[in-house]
C-alpha positions as CSV (number, residue, x, y, z in Angstrom):
1,M,122.3,55.7,101.6
2,T,122.1,53.6,104.8
3,S,119.7,50.9,105.1
4,P,116.3,52.2,106.5
5,T,115.4,51.7,110.1
6,T,112.5,49.2,110.6
7,I,109.2,51.0,110.6
8,P,107.6,50.3,113.9
9,R,104.0,49.1,114.7
10,P,101.9,51.1,112.5
11,M,100.4,54.3,114.3
12,P,97.3,56.4,113.7
13,P,97.9,59.1,111.1
14,P,98.6,62.6,112.5
15,S,95.5,64.9,112.6
16,R,95.3,66.9,109.4
17,R,93.0,69.3,108.0
18,R,92.5,68.2,104.5
19,F,91.4,70.8,101.8
20,A,90.2,70.2,98.4
21,P,92.6,71.0,95.4
22,T,90.5,73.9,94.5
23,F,91.2,75.6,97.7
24,S,94.9,75.3,97.1
25,F,94.6,76.8,93.5
26,L,92.6,79.7,95.0
27,V,95.4,80.4,97.5
28,L,98.0,80.3,94.6
29,S,95.8,82.7,92.5
30,F,95.6,85.1,95.5
31,L,99.5,85.0,96.1
32,F,100.3,85.7,92.6
33,T,97.8,88.8,92.3
34,S,98.9,90.2,95.6
35,H,102.7,89.6,95.2
36,I,103.6,93.2,95.6
37,T,101.7,93.6,98.8
38,I,103.5,90.5,100.2
39,V,106.9,91.8,99.4
40,A,106.1,95.2,100.7
41,A,104.8,93.9,104.0
42,A,107.9,91.5,104.4
43,G,110.4,94.4,103.6
44,A,112.2,94.2,100.3
45,E,115.7,93.1,100.2
46,P,118.4,95.6,98.9
47,D,119.2,95.7,95.3
48,I,121.3,92.7,94.5
49,S,123.7,94.8,92.5
50,K,124.8,96.2,95.7
51,L,125.6,92.9,97.4
52,S,128.7,91.0,97.4
53,F,128.8,87.1,96.8
54,E,131.6,84.6,97.4
55,N,130.7,82.9,94.0
56,P,128.1,82.8,91.2
57,N,126.5,79.7,92.9
58,L,125.8,81.4,96.1
59,R,124.3,84.5,94.1
60,Q,122.0,82.2,92.4
61,A,121.0,80.4,95.7
62,Y,120.2,84.0,97.0
63,I,117.7,84.9,94.2
64,A,116.0,81.4,94.6
65,L,115.8,81.8,98.4
66,Q,114.6,85.3,98.5
67,A,111.8,84.3,95.8
68,W,110.8,81.5,98.2
69,K,110.8,83.9,101.1
70,Q,108.6,86.1,99.2
71,S,106.1,83.0,98.4
72,I,105.6,82.5,102.2
73,F,102.7,83.9,103.7
74,S,102.8,82.3,107.1
75,D,105.9,81.5,109.1
76,P,104.6,81.2,112.7
77,F,108.0,80.1,114.2
78,N,110.0,82.5,112.3
79,F,112.2,79.9,110.5
80,T,113.0,82.3,107.8
81,S,113.1,85.4,109.7
82,D,117.0,85.5,109.2
83,W,116.9,85.1,105.5
84,T,118.3,88.5,104.9
85,G,121.7,89.7,103.3
86,S,124.3,88.0,101.1
87,D,125.4,85.3,103.4
88,V,122.8,82.7,102.5
89,C,124.9,80.1,104.2
90,S,124.0,81.6,107.6
91,Y,120.3,81.3,106.8
92,G,118.1,79.0,109.0
93,G,117.6,75.7,107.7
94,V,120.1,76.3,104.9
95,F,123.4,74.1,104.7
96,C,126.3,74.7,102.6
97,A,129.1,72.5,101.7
98,P,131.9,72.2,99.2
99,A,130.8,71.9,95.5
100,T,131.2,68.1,94.2
101,T,133.1,69.6,91.1
102,N,135.2,72.1,92.9
103,P,135.9,71.6,96.6
104,S,137.2,75.1,96.8
105,V,133.7,76.5,96.0
106,K,131.1,76.7,98.7
107,V,127.3,76.1,97.7
108,V,124.0,75.3,99.1
109,A,123.9,71.6,99.3
110,G,120.8,71.1,101.6
111,I,117.6,72.8,103.0
112,D,115.8,71.4,106.1
113,L,112.6,73.2,107.2
114,N,110.9,70.0,108.6
115,H,108.1,70.8,111.2
116,A,108.2,74.5,110.5
117,D,104.4,74.9,109.9
118,I,105.1,77.3,107.1
119,A,102.5,78.3,104.5
120,G,103.2,79.1,101.1
121,F,104.2,77.7,97.7
122,L,107.4,76.6,95.9
123,P,108.4,79.1,93.3
124,E,110.0,78.2,90.1
125,E,113.3,80.1,91.2
126,L,114.1,77.1,93.4
127,G,115.3,75.5,90.2
128,L,118.3,77.9,90.6
129,L,119.6,75.6,93.5
130,T,121.4,73.2,91.2
131,D,123.9,72.0,93.9
132,L,121.1,71.0,96.1
133,A,121.4,67.4,97.3
134,L,118.9,67.4,100.3
135,F,115.5,69.1,100.2
136,H,113.3,68.5,103.2
137,I,110.2,70.3,104.0
138,N,107.9,67.9,106.0
139,S,105.1,68.9,108.1
140,N,104.3,72.4,106.8
141,R,101.4,73.9,104.9
142,F,103.0,74.3,101.4
143,C,100.4,73.9,98.7
144,G,100.1,74.0,95.0
145,I,102.3,71.9,92.7
146,V,105.9,70.9,92.5
147,P,107.9,73.3,90.1
148,R,108.9,72.0,86.7
149,S,112.1,73.7,87.4
150,F,113.0,71.0,89.9
151,K,114.5,69.1,86.8
152,K,117.4,71.3,87.0
153,L,118.4,69.7,90.4
154,K,120.6,67.1,89.1
155,L,122.4,66.4,92.2
156,L,119.2,66.1,94.3
157,F,119.5,62.7,96.4
158,E,116.7,63.2,99.1
159,L,113.3,64.9,98.1
160,D,110.7,65.0,101.2
161,L,107.6,66.8,100.5
162,S,105.6,64.7,103.0
163,N,102.7,66.1,105.2
164,N,102.0,69.2,103.4
165,R,99.1,70.3,100.9
166,F,100.5,69.6,97.6
167,V,97.9,68.9,94.7
168,G,97.5,67.7,91.2
169,G,98.9,64.7,89.6
170,F,102.0,62.9,90.4
171,P,105.0,65.2,90.0
172,T,106.6,63.8,87.1
173,V,109.7,66.1,87.3
174,V,111.1,63.7,89.7
175,L,111.4,61.1,87.0
176,S,114.3,63.4,85.6
177,L,116.5,63.6,88.7
178,P,119.3,61.2,87.9
179,S,120.7,61.3,91.6
180,L,117.5,60.8,93.7
181,K,117.4,57.9,96.0
182,F,114.7,58.9,98.5
183,L,111.4,60.1,97.6
184,D,108.8,60.8,100.2
185,L,105.3,62.3,99.1
186,R,103.1,60.9,101.8
187,F,100.3,62.7,103.3
188,N,99.5,65.2,100.5
189,E,96.5,65.6,98.1
190,F,98.5,64.0,94.9
191,E,95.8,62.2,92.8
192,G,95.4,60.2,89.7
193,G,98.0,57.5,88.4
194,V,101.6,56.9,89.2
195,P,103.9,56.4,86.2
196,S,105.4,52.9,86.1
197,Q,109.0,54.5,85.3
198,V,108.9,55.3,89.0
199,F,109.7,51.4,89.6
200,D,112.4,51.6,87.0
201,K,114.4,54.4,88.7
202,D,117.4,53.7,90.9
203,L,115.6,54.5,94.4
204,D,116.1,53.3,97.8
205,A,112.9,54.3,99.3
206,I,109.4,55.2,98.1
207,F,106.8,56.7,100.2
208,L,103.6,57.4,98.4
209,N,101.0,56.4,101.2
210,D,98.0,58.7,102.3
211,N,97.4,60.4,98.9
212,R,94.5,60.1,96.4
213,F,96.5,57.9,93.9
214,Q,94.5,55.5,91.7
215,F,96.5,52.9,89.6
216,G,96.9,49.3,89.5
217,I,100.4,48.3,90.5
218,P,102.3,47.6,87.4
219,E,104.1,44.4,86.3
220,N,107.4,46.2,86.3
221,L,107.2,46.7,90.2
222,G,109.9,44.0,90.7
223,N,112.3,46.3,88.6
224,S,112.5,48.5,91.7
225,P,115.7,48.1,93.9
226,V,114.2,49.9,96.9
227,S,114.6,48.7,100.3
228,V,111.5,50.4,101.7
229,L,108.1,50.8,99.7
230,V,105.0,52.3,101.2
231,L,102.0,52.8,99.1
232,A,99.3,52.5,101.9
233,N,95.9,54.5,102.2
234,N,95.4,55.0,98.4
235,N,93.1,53.5,96.0
236,L,95.4,51.5,93.8
237,G,93.0,48.4,93.1
238,G,94.0,45.4,91.1
239,C,96.7,42.8,92.3
240,I,100.0,42.3,93.5
241,P,102.1,41.2,90.6
242,G,104.3,38.3,90.7
243,S,107.2,40.4,89.5
244,I,107.5,41.4,93.1
245,G,109.7,38.3,93.6
246,K,112.5,40.0,91.7
247,M,113.0,42.4,94.8
248,G,114.2,39.6,97.0
249,K,117.6,40.9,97.6
250,T,116.9,44.3,98.3
251,L,113.3,44.9,99.7
252,N,113.2,45.1,103.5
253,E,109.8,46.8,104.2
254,L,106.5,46.5,102.1
255,I,103.4,48.2,103.2
256,L,100.4,48.0,100.9
257,M,97.7,48.3,103.5
258,N,94.2,49.8,102.8
259,D,94.9,50.0,98.9
260,N,91.7,48.2,97.6
261,L,93.7,45.2,96.3
262,T,92.1,42.1,95.0
263,G,93.2,38.8,94.1
264,C,95.4,36.4,95.7
265,L,98.8,36.8,97.4
266,P,101.3,35.7,94.7
267,P,103.5,32.7,95.7
268,E,106.6,34.9,94.7
269,I,106.4,36.6,97.8
270,G,108.2,33.7,99.4
271,L,111.4,34.9,97.5
272,L,111.5,38.1,99.6
273,R,114.0,36.6,101.9
274,E,115.3,40.0,103.3
275,L,111.8,41.3,103.9
276,T,111.2,42.3,107.7
277,V,107.8,44.2,107.5
278,F,105.0,43.0,105.4
279,D,101.4,44.5,105.8
280,V,98.6,44.0,103.2
281,S,95.8,44.5,105.7
282,F,92.6,46.0,104.9
283,N,92.2,44.9,101.4
284,N,90.2,42.5,99.6
285,L,92.6,39.5,99.2
286,Q,91.4,36.1,98.6
287,G,92.6,32.5,98.7
288,P,95.1,30.9,101.2
289,L,98.3,32.1,102.8
290,P,100.8,31.0,100.3
291,A,103.0,28.2,101.7
292,A,106.1,30.1,100.4
293,I,105.7,32.7,103.2
294,G,107.4,30.1,105.4
295,S,110.7,30.8,103.2
296,M,110.4,34.7,104.4
297,R,112.8,33.9,107.1
298,S,113.6,37.7,107.8
299,L,110.0,38.5,108.8
300,E,109.3,40.3,111.9
301,Q,106.1,42.1,111.1
302,L,103.3,40.3,109.3
303,N,99.7,41.6,109.0
304,V,97.3,40.2,106.6
305,A,94.3,41.1,108.7
306,H,90.8,42.3,107.2
307,N,90.8,40.5,104.1
308,R,88.9,37.5,102.7
309,L,91.7,34.7,103.1
310,T,90.7,31.4,103.8
311,G,92.3,27.9,104.7
312,E,94.9,27.1,107.3
313,V,97.3,29.3,109.1
314,T,100.2,26.9,108.9
315,A,103.0,26.0,111.5
316,A,105.6,27.2,108.8
317,V,104.3,30.6,109.1
318,C,104.1,30.8,112.9
319,Q,107.5,29.2,113.3
320,L,109.3,31.8,111.3
321,P,112.3,32.5,113.4
322,R,112.1,36.4,113.7
323,L,108.5,36.6,113.7
324,E,107.3,39.1,116.4
325,N,104.0,40.3,115.6
326,F,101.3,38.3,113.4
327,T,97.7,39.6,112.9
328,Y,95.4,37.6,110.7
329,S,92.2,38.6,112.4
330,Y,88.9,39.5,110.2
331,N,89.5,36.8,107.4
332,Y,87.7,33.3,107.1
333,F,90.6,30.9,108.1
334,T,89.2,27.5,109.2
335,K,92.3,26.0,110.7
336,E,95.1,27.1,112.7
337,A,98.4,25.2,113.7
338,A,99.0,24.3,117.3
339,Q,102.3,26.2,116.9
340,C,100.3,29.6,116.3
341,G,99.4,29.8,119.8
342,R,102.9,31.1,120.7
343,F,106.0,31.8,118.9
344,G,109.3,33.2,119.7
345,G,108.2,33.7,123.4
346,A,105.4,36.1,122.3
347,T,101.7,35.7,122.0
348,V,100.2,36.0,118.4
349,A,99.0,39.5,118.0
350,D,95.4,38.7,116.8
351,G,93.7,35.8,115.1
352,E,90.2,36.8,116.1
353,E,87.1,37.0,113.8
354,N,87.9,33.9,111.6
355,C,86.1,30.7,111.4
356,I,88.5,28.3,113.3
357,P,86.6,25.7,115.5
358,G,87.2,25.6,119.2
359,K,88.9,29.1,119.0
360,S,87.5,32.1,120.9
361,D,86.3,35.4,119.4
362,Q,85.5,33.8,116.0
363,R,82.8,34.7,113.4
364,S,79.2,33.5,113.6
365,V,78.1,30.3,111.9
366,K,76.3,32.5,109.5
367,E,79.2,34.4,108.4
368,C,81.3,31.3,108.2
369,S,78.8,29.8,105.8
370,S,78.5,32.7,103.6
371,D,79.9,33.1,100.0
372,A,82.8,35.1,101.4
373,A,84.1,32.3,103.5
374,K,84.2,29.8,100.4
375,P,87.5,28.7,99.4
376,F,88.9,30.6,96.5
377,D,90.8,29.0,93.5
378,C,93.5,31.5,92.8
379,S,94.0,29.9,89.4
380,K,90.9,31.4,88.5
381,S,91.6,35.0,89.6
382,K,91.6,37.6,87.0
383,C,95.2,38.1,88.2
384,A,96.5,34.8,87.3
385,G,98.8,35.0,84.5
386,S,98.2,38.6,83.7
387,S,101.0,40.9,82.3
388,G,100.1,43.7,84.7
389,G,99.1,44.4,88.2
390,G,96.0,46.5,87.3
391,G,93.8,43.4,86.6
392,G,90.7,43.6,88.6
393,G,89.1,41.0,90.8
394,G,86.2,43.2,91.9
395,G,85.8,46.4,93.7
396,F,86.5,46.4,97.6
397,T,84.0,44.9,99.9
398,P,84.9,46.2,103.8
399,N,85.1,43.3,106.1
400,P,82.8,43.4,109.2
401,G,84.4,44.7,112.3
402,K,86.1,47.8,113.1
403,R,88.1,49.3,110.2
404,T,91.1,51.4,111.6
405,P,93.6,52.1,108.8
406,V,96.9,53.0,110.0
407,T,100.0,54.4,108.3
408,Q,103.5,55.7,109.2
409,K,103.9,59.3,110.3
410,P,106.2,61.4,108.1
411,P,110.0,61.3,109.2
412,S,111.6,64.2,110.8
413,S,115.1,63.5,109.5
414,T,116.6,61.3,106.9
415,Q,115.4,58.1,108.7
416,H,112.7,56.2,107.2
417,G,110.9,55.4,110.2
418,T,109.1,57.3,113.0
């Protein structure tokens, strides 16, 4: 997979109507009980025994796609209106290619129904699409859960379910997909924990942001070879494990904003020499900015705003050679190096609402003398020396000021950025 494009400045999430999981399950119940009515209204396909197929693989694909069509109860743009007949390779959003095991055999290798606004669910029959390498259905209204039959999709390389209404726990079926490299589950209603095995898989990109996940980041995070990791806008809690330093040769973009993180930034982040985007804003992080940040020579976007960081914003940080945007507002920094006024020809993005003497737009004297402003000894953190990232540091206490969490929109193609 090609290296992902740099995620641009975060943007507000798209407007989305959010439904409780119980609603989705009620819809599923209705669909199953009225299955015959749906088929009758859509017009039943001819008897499959009367159809001719080029090979058995395409016959299986026909069965899967017809079952899926019958599981759709709203297709406002008629994306699936041409899903009729035995020539499945002519279906809209369906792409065929030579089979990997036999180039003379044509198979369904990809499905792309992005931005179709389709409502429905994913039937078990989709497991018949065993030649599928790409499955993209972002920005629709699919609900329910991810079928266990997906474990049969051994060639699946990219799975994009983002911006839908899927519910339930993390779809553990993805752990059994040996070829998977790109996993995008953002903007859904998944909840609960995320298995640590996700970070042991040979993935290139993981997007889990904007769900309802609750889990401490596990110590084996550093095992992940991903180039892009976005976990923003969940309730992760706990600390950033020191093992993150093991990702130094591969990680390009890391976004952990608004995740209820506690403790200190581990000095091991200085080993992330390839990192271009680092966003840990809107958390409850304490202590100073590690001096090791000065070693992150590839950084272009650095956002540590809306935390409880203290100490000095050093010249080593502000003089990073590629740094374009640096936001450290709504903390309790008490000193700022002169070099932080400008860097690389661009004005520092935002350093307001700190406790820096002589600088405008800072916190009040009362705030700067509060307990929150006191220097924090990271060696005394519950995270220090812990074997896992789930160790607490206290619950999240919002910082004063306007709280505007931001995320990335789901992609409309194989690109990882917007």
